[in-house]
Structures are given as C-alpha cells and as structure tokens.
C-alpha positions in Angstrom: 51.3 -2.2 5.6 47.6 -2.8 5.0 45.2 0.1 4.4 41.4 0.3 4.3 39.4 2.7 2.2 36.0 1.8 3.5 34.4 2.4 7.0 36.6 1.5 9.9 34.8 0.9 13.2 37.7 1.8 15.4 37.3 5.5 16.3 41.0 6.1 16.5 41.4 5.1 12.8 40.5 7.2 9.8 38.1 5.6 7.4 39.4 7.6 4.4 42.3 9.7 3.2 41.6 11.6 0.0 43.8 14.3 -1.6 41.4 16.9 -2.9 38.8 19.3 -1.6 35.6 19.3 0.4 32.3 20.5 -1.0 29.1 21.3 0.7 25.9 19.6 -0.3 24.7 22.9 -1.8 27.9 23.3 -3.9 27.5 19.7 -5.3 23.7 20.3 -6.0 24.5 23.5 -8.0 27.1 21.6 -10.1 24.8 18.7 -10.7 22.0 21.1 -11.7 24.3 23.1 -14.0 25.3 19.9 -15.8 21.8 18.3 -15.6 23.1 15.3 -13.7 21.4 13.4 -10.9 24.3 12.4 -8.6 27.9 12.9 -7.9 29.0 9.6 -9.4 27.8 10.9 -12.8 29.8 14.1 -12.3 33.0 12.1 -11.7 32.3 9.4 -14.4 35.3 8.9 -16.6 37.8 10.2 -14.1 39.9 8.6 -11.4 38.3 10.9 -8.8 36.4 9.5 -5.9 33.8 11.1 -3.6 33.5 10.3 0.0 30.9 11.8 2.4 32.3 12.6 5.8 30.6 12.0 9.1 33.3 13.3 11.4 35.7 16.1 10.4 33.8 16.8 7.2 30.3 16.1 8.6 27.8 16.3 5.7 30.3 17.4 3.2 31.6 15.6 0.1 35.4 15.0 0.0 36.3 14.8 -3.7 39.8 13.8 -5.0 42.2 10.9 -5.4 43.0 8.3 -2.8 46.6 8.6 -1.6 47.4 5.2 -3.1 46.8 6.8 -6.5 50.1 8.6 -6.1 52.7 7.2 -8.6 56.0 6.1 -7.2 57.8 8.5 -9.5 55.6 11.5 -8.4 56.6 14.0 -5.8 53.9 15.2 -3.4 53.7 18.5 -5.2 53.3 16.8 -8.6 50.6 14.6 -7.2 48.7 17.5 -5.7 49.0 19.3 -9.1 47.5 16.2 -10.8 44.7 16.1 -8.3 44.0 19.8 -8.9 44.0 19.3 -12.6 41.6 16.4 -12.4 39.3 18.4 -10.1 39.4 21.4 -12.5 38.0 19.2 -15.3 34.8 18.4 -13.5 34.1 21.0 -10.9 32.4 24.2 -11.6 32.7 26.5 -8.6 31.7 30.2 -8.6 32.7 31.2 -5.1 35.5 28.7 -4.4 38.9 28.1 -6.0 39.7 24.5 -6.9 42.5 23.3 -4.7 44.0 20.1 -3.4 44.9 19.1 0.2 44.9 16.0 2.3 41.4 15.3 3.7 41.2 12.7 6.5 37.9 11.7 8.1 37.0 9.4 10.9 33.9 8.2 9.3 32.4 7.3 6.0 28.7 7.8 5.1 28.6 6.2 1.7 
C-alpha cells in the first residue's frame, strides 16, 4: 500500500496522519518565545517529531507528533503513543494543557 505525507488534492483523502497533539498558533508562539526560538522547526530540531499545519479539521493549528509510519513493527499502539508522548514532553512547554498523544488526521496541509 502506498501512502503520502504531503498535500493530497483529492478531498476524500487525508493529507496527513500524525500521532501527537494539536497546538494553537498562540501556544506555539509562547513556547518559541520562552525558548528564544524563531520557528517550530527549531523547537523540534534533534527529534523525530514533525509539525503539520492543518487547513481542514485542525484549521490554523499545528499538529505535532510522529507520523504513523514511525511506529516500529515490535511496538503496540499503546507503546507507540507512550513514545510519542515522551518525545513531545521533551520539547513542549505547556502551562494550560497536558501533553498527550492521539491520532490526528487532516484533509489539508498548509506547509
């Protein structure tokens, strides 16, 4: 089976599937300011984490986590979600939100 991780023009398809959490632009801005960074790529540097900005379900939000294909063949779903949560906890500083991990699917991808 072939999968795509970039934008898909067919509206019935999802352009990305990430296991992680969604963050508002304001939450990302606060974290960048706290760490004196200029963009989300710098925040995630040195990790396996990816950031995708949604234009459908997560309109205007950042979806941060690991692509589903990052799941190891020896990992259970629970183990994979635990690993995602652990990776997120290393870089995310959230005052009003708990770091979590869930499947995020969006019909669009805004870079």
